[in-house]
N, C-alpha and C positions, 0 to 999 in steps of 0.2 A: 576838793582835786587835791590828790598828793603829787602829782607832776605837773609843773607850769606846761601849760601847751607849746610856747615857744622851743622847750627841750626836747619835744619831739618833731622836729619839724624834720620832712623827710624830701631828698630830691624825686618829682614826679616819675611817675614809671610806667610802662606800657605792658601790655601782657598780649595771649593769644587771642582774646576776645576781644580787649581795650587796646588793639594796635595805633589807635589814633590818641584817643585819651580818658580819664578816670573823671567822673565826676562826682563828686561828695556832696550829697543833700541831706541839711539838717532840717527837718521837722520837729514840731510839737506832740509829746507823747500821743494824743487824743486824734491828731491828723492822720485820716485815712483816705483825703485827695491826690495832696501833692506827688506822693510815690507812685500810684498807677497814671496821672496825668503826664508826669515826666518821662516816664519809661515810653509813655505812646508817642512822647517827641523825640523820642534818642534815636538818633542816626546811624548808621553802619558803622562799626568801629569803635563806638562808644560805649562805655559801660556805666551803670549810675552806681552809686553807693550810698544807703540812706542809715542817717543815725537820728534816735531820738531825743529831745529834751525834754526836762518835765518843767511845767509852767505852773506858779500856784492859779488855783480858782479865781475865777473874775465875778462877783457876785451880780448878777445882771438885774436880780431883783431887787437892789438898792444903788440908784444911780449916782447918787452921790460916793459909795464906795467903789463903784464902777470906776467911777471917775480918777479916785484916787487910784487906783490899781493899775490903769493905763499910765498914769504918770512916775509910779514908782515899781510896780512890777518887775522880778527881774526870775530869769529861767537859768537852768544850768548847762547854756551855751557851750562855755568852755570845757564843761566835763563830756559832751556831745563830742565836742571837737577832738578830744585827747584820743576818742576811740576810732573816729573815721579817719584822720591823718595818718593813722598807722598802716592805710591801704596804700598810701603813695597818690594822692590825686593829683589833679593838676589844677582844680579850680573846686571852689565852696559855693552852692548854689542855697540860699536859705531859706526855707519855704516856711517861712512864719514873720508875716507882712507887721501887725499893728504897731509893734514897737519902734520899727525902721522909719515910721510918719509921726516920732517925737519932734519938735522943733520945727526947725526949718532945712534947706537944702546944706547950708554950710553942717547944720549939726550930723545930718545923713553922711556928710562925705566924711566928717571925722570919725564918726562909727565905723564906715567902711574900712578906713584907712587905719584904725587900729586892729581891726580885726582882721587884715591885711598882715599886719605886721605880725600879728600873733600867730599867724598859720605858715606866712611864707608863703603863699599861692595867693592867685585872685580870688576875693570873696565878695559875691553879689549881693547885696542886701534887695530887698523887693522894692523899697521907694525908688532907691536911686537907679534899680532895672525899668519902673514905670516914666521915670524921668527920661531914663535914653531913650526910651521907647517911643515918647513925644518927640522928643528931638528929632529922630529916626525920620519918622513920617513928618517932617515939617512943621513942628511944634505948635499944633492947632490951638489958640488960646482959651477956647471958653468951653469948659468940659462938664460932664455931668456924671455923678459917681454911685456904684450902687455899692453895698457891703452888706455882709451877714450880721452887721451890729446893733448897736443902741444909740441912739442920740450923741453922747458924749464922744464917742469913739468918732462918728461920722464929724464931728466938730472938729476936733483932731484933726482929723485928713485934712479938710476943707482947707484948715489953716494953713497947714503944709504946703497944699498946691498954691496958696494965693501968696504966700512968702516965698515960694517961689516963680511967682509972675504970671501965673494963670487964673483967668476968671473961673470959679465954680458957679455955673448956671444954677445947678441943682445937686441935691445929694439925696440916696433914699437908703436907708439901714434895713434888713428883714426880721431883724430883733431876734436874733436866734437865742433859745432857753438855754443854750450851754455849749461847749465845744464841741461833741461829736454831734451833736442836732445839726450843726452848721452843714456837713454833709447830707442831710437826709432830704433838704429842700428838692425839690423836683424842676424838672426841665421848665414844666409849665408856672411854677412859683416863679423862677428865676425869669423867663422871659417876661411874666408879669412886672415883675421889680424893674427890668429894663424899661417895661412900658412907662411904669410910673416915675422912673426919672428923666427919660428921654424927654428933650426940649427942643423944639425947632431951631433956636438959636445956638443951641452947643454944636461944636465941631467934631468933638469926639466923645465916646464913652470911656469908661473907666473902671474895673471892678478892683475891689480890695477884700481880703480875707481869703487866705490860701486852702483852707477847707472846705471852699465853695465850687460844686463843680460845673465849673463855667468853660474850662479850657474848649471841649469837644464842640461847643456852641459856639464857638468865635465867628465863624463864617456865616451861619444863619443871624445871628445879632446884624453882624455887619450887612447882611444882605437886607432884612427887613428892615434896618432903621438908615440906610444908606449912608453910614459914618463909618469910620474906624473905630474898633473897641481893643483897647489896651488890657488885658487880663493879666494879674499879678502873678500869676504861675508861668503863663508864656512868657511872658517878658523877661522874668528871672531866668528861664532856661537858654531863653533866645540868648541875654548878654553873657550868661555864664560861657557858651559856647563861643561867643563872638570874641570875648575876653582872651580866648585862648586860640584865637585865629580859624575856628572851623565856622564855616560860612555857609553850610547847607542850608538849604529852604528846609521848613519843617512844614510838609502839606498838611493842611485841613484845619491848619491852626491860625487860619488868620492873615491880612494885609502885611503885619510887622513881622511875623515870623517868616512869609513865604517870600516876599519882596524885599529886605531889608538882611 
């Protein structure tokens, strides 16, 4: 990156179509789900502006290397921000979840604050958004988590929630064979995954993995299992809007997005 992101901060601006706000959305280069899902949630007068970041490959066929990658891999997030900040957005929604679940809530908060300082505007990370969503619906303590990942990632995410005071009743990873393959899981495969992870004692379902097409299924999942579901893409976009004072309900996106 030739120019530090902090040197290109701009005052957020509105325009003819974005007469309420502009939302910058950062996604991995391989991600094909965040953009259309967040576009489907977009209220009138708000426009979304997507930028893409490169990430190193994560070797799913070697679980030791996979675990090391989870702990150490870095993408070119700052480069992506350098481009998208030029359109003068009001908030950044980060559409890449796994990195934000490293460590615990304090680690996640420090990273969010670092990115906000870099951008000069609110920055919403997926882990912080899911935590905010759980708080909004009354902080159900016992949760079950569905991901598209492999066991080392599922364990890392479970440890994050445990460190934040939640009881992780169960986790289930769909074991995607690569980043673009996540988007190819079907409705029935995803629903079967939720059936696998759901437990009688769990009070809420959680979805982590931004390239897994879950958002449009939220109401169906909540109705089928009679409990709230906090999906990472819905929570991230919901919180991005709330952080800039836009309180519109997001129809069809479940309890959190419609009621809070």
